[in-house]
Structure formats: C-alpha cells, structure tokens
N, C-alpha and C positions, 0 to 999 in steps of 0.2 A: 586323769593323769596324776593329780595330787593324791588321790586315794590309793593308787597303785604304789606310789612311793611310801605312803604311810604303812600300808599292809606289808610290803616287802621289808621295810625298815624294822617294823615291830617283830616280824617273823625272824629276821636276822638277829635282833637283840635277844629275843627269847631263846633262840637256839644257841647263841654264844653263851648265855648264862647257863643253859642246861649242860653244855660241853664243859664249862668251867667247874660246875658242881660235880659232874661225872668224873672229870680228870682228877679232882681233889681226892677221890676215893680209890684211886688205882693201887695205892700202897696197902690198903686194907685187904685186898683180894688175894694177894700172894700167899698168905698163910692158909688160905682155904684148901690148897692142894700142896702136896709135898714136892720138894726139889724142883726140877726143871718144869714140871707141869704147873707149879705155882707161878714161876717166872713167865711162862707162856701166857697164862691167864692174865697176869698183870699187864703184859704187853698188849694183848688183845683188848683189854679193858681201856687202856690208854688210846689205842688206835681208833676206837669208836669216837672218842672225843675229837681227834684230829679230823676224822671224816665230817663231823658236824660243824667244826670250825670252817672247813673248806666250803661246805654247802652254804653256811651263813655268809661267807665272804661273797659268793656269787649273788646271793639275795641282796646284800648290802650294795653291791655294785649296781644291781638293777634299781635299787632305791635312789642311789646317788645320780645315776645317769640313765633315766628311763629310755629304753630302746626297745622297739618291738621285737628285735631279734633275741632279746633276753627273756621274753615271755615264755617261750617253749622250754629252754633249759631250766629256768626257775621253776616252772611247773613240774617238770620231770624230776628235778632234784628234791622236790617236796616228798617224793616217795621214800627217800633215805630215812628221814626221821619218822615218817608214817609207818613204814615197815618195822622199824625198831619198836615203835609204840605198840604195834599189834603183837609182836613177839613177846614183849614184856607183859602185855595184858594176858596172853595165853599162859605164860610161865608164872606170873606173880599175882594176877588178879587186878581188878580195877582200883584197889585201895592204894596202889603204889603211885606216889605223886609224880614221878618221872614220866609216866605214861602221858599225863595231861600236859606237861611241858612240851614233850615231843609232838603230840597231836596238835596242840595249839599253835606251835611254830609252823607245822606243815599246813594247817588250815589257813593261817595268815598268809603264808607264801603262795598257796594256791589261789587265794582270793586276789592277792596282788598281781600274780601272773595273769589271771583272767581279766582283771580290770585293765592291766597294761596292754594286753592283746586287744581287747575291745576298744580301748581308748585310742589306739593307733590305727584301727581299721578304718578304711574309707567309709564315709556315710552313705 
C-alpha cells in the first residue's frame, strides 16, 4: 500500500513538473505559424498541459487516499502521457528530454496502480 502511494505520488509530481515546463513554452510556438493558425497552435500547446495537470491530480488523489476503485482509472490515465511520449518519440526522436519525463510519469503511475490493485485484492 505504501509503495502504491509513493509510485502514484512521484508519477503525479513528475507529470505536474512536465506540464509546468510545457506550459511555460506555449508563447514561443505562436510565431511558428502565421495569424490564426499560430494562435490555435498556442492554444493546443497549452491544452496539453491542462490535460497532464488533470491526470496528475487523479494520481495525486490516489496517492493521498489509496482506494482500490482508483487503481483502474489511474492505470488507464497513464496512457495519456504514454501516448504523448510515443508521438513525440516518432516526431522528434529519442533525444528530446520531454519524452522521458512523460514516459517516466506514466511508468510510475502504472506501477502505482498495479501495486494499489494488488495490495487491495483479497489474499
């Protein structure tokens, strides 16, 4: 049970840090495209950060109040940063450090969800 809390808490903290780093760069992407397309790109860039914050909040909730009912949602939500990491890997290659932040947070949360599920199962 304690390990589940640690894994979920670390995953949440890492994803929150990733979201903060990502959100801080949203103003730099608008000039990449002209006019409204740049504004839309900036909005989409910022929206990813909001998604990651919401996922991290669910994981943090699971760390604060370990409940077997949160194991499945926490595990499913790990696919949000995992899929983003895969997309960035395909587009930018393995040298981009954001991939490893996203993949690490997803792995920690998956481990936490698994331990939470197994720790609450009847013996």
